[in-house]
N, C-alpha and C positions, 0 to 999 in steps of 0.2 A: 288162490289162482292169481296172478298178475297179469294184467293185460297191457297190451302195446300195440300200436299201429305204425306200420313203416310208411308215413305218408308226411309231406311237407306242408305245412299249413302257413301261409302268408295271410295274416290277419287283414291286410289292406286290400287285398285283391285275391280272394278265393272264391271259385264257384264250388256250391255244394256238390257233391258227388249222388249220383243216383244209381241204383242197382249195384252197388259195390265198385263202380268204377272209381278211379283215382280222381282227386280234385284237379281242376285246371290251374296249372302254376303259371302266375303273371307277376312281373316284378312290382313291388310297391311303388306308389306315386312318390317322386323325389321329395316332397315336403313333409310327409308323413312319417317316416321311419317305418320299421316293421318289426313283427315278433313271429317267431316260427316255434312250432311244437312238434314233437314226434313221439309217437307211442307205437307199440307192436302188438299186433292182433286186431281185433274188431272191437271199437268201442263206439256204440250207437249213442248217439244224443249230443256229441260234441258238434253243435251245429254252428253256422256261421253267425247266427245272433249271439249265442254266448261268447264266441271269439272276439267280435265287436266289442264287447262288454269289457273283455279282458284288454283290447287295444285301448280301450277310453281310460283304464287304470294306468297304462304306460304313458298315455299322452298327457294325462293330468300331472304325473310327476316329471314329464320332459319340460314342463313349464318352470320347474324349479332347478333342473340339471339338464340342459340341452344335450349333453354328451352321454346321457344314461345309457348305459349298454351292460350285457350279462345275460345270466340264465337264472330263472327262478323255477324250481322243481317243486311241484305241489304233488303230495301223496295223498290219495283219498280211498275211502272205501265205498263200494257200491252195495248195499244190503239186499237181501232177497226180494225186498218190495221196490227196489230201484231209487231208493232214498240215499242219500249221502251222510251217514251218522258221524264219520270222523274225517277230519282234513289237518294235514300238517305241512309245515314248510320243510321239505327235505333238505333243500340247499337254496342259498341265494348269493350269487356271485355279483348281483348289482350293488350289494350294501345298503339297499334303499327298503327299510322295513316297511314303509307305507305301501310301496308297490306290492310287496309280498303278502301284506295284509289283505290289501284290495282283492287280490287274486284268489287268496284262500277264502275269503268272505263269499265270493261269488260262487266258487265250487262248492262250498257247504250248502248253497241254496238250490244247486242243481238236482234234478231227478233224471233217471235213465231208465229205459225198459228193463224189466225184471231179468236179471242174469239167470241162466241156467246152471243149476248146481250149487246154489247157495250164494256167497258173495263173491266180489271181486275186487282186488286191489289194484290201484293205478297208480304209475308214478308218471307225471307229464312234465317234460321241461319246456318251459316258455322261454324262448330266447329271443333278447331284444336288442335292436341296433337302433341308433338315432338316424335321422336323416342324414343324407350327405352333405 
């Protein structure tokens, strides 16, 4: 089963949702750039704190390339216990291997609520844009 959530996540300014309500969307601060991601379905456990760590991966690489932009799609499996035994970089249009490796490493350490019916496969596109 492949999961996806139709929601836009602004990592620099996103309120966590409660009771299934969509997150509050706000534009990012002008000096931080932003990253968005989109998945369909329900994916419990992609919290603001986790997304802030992804944002940090991006901001670390912005120091070397202030115009860094593009998309990193990470594919992972959530096993029956909620752990992530497998992660892959599905695609990377940023051409920044360090950014992709940083995100992949974060996702590999995440855990989620136990999925119903076995395992879940997720492909999550993190979309990065530099500050204006």
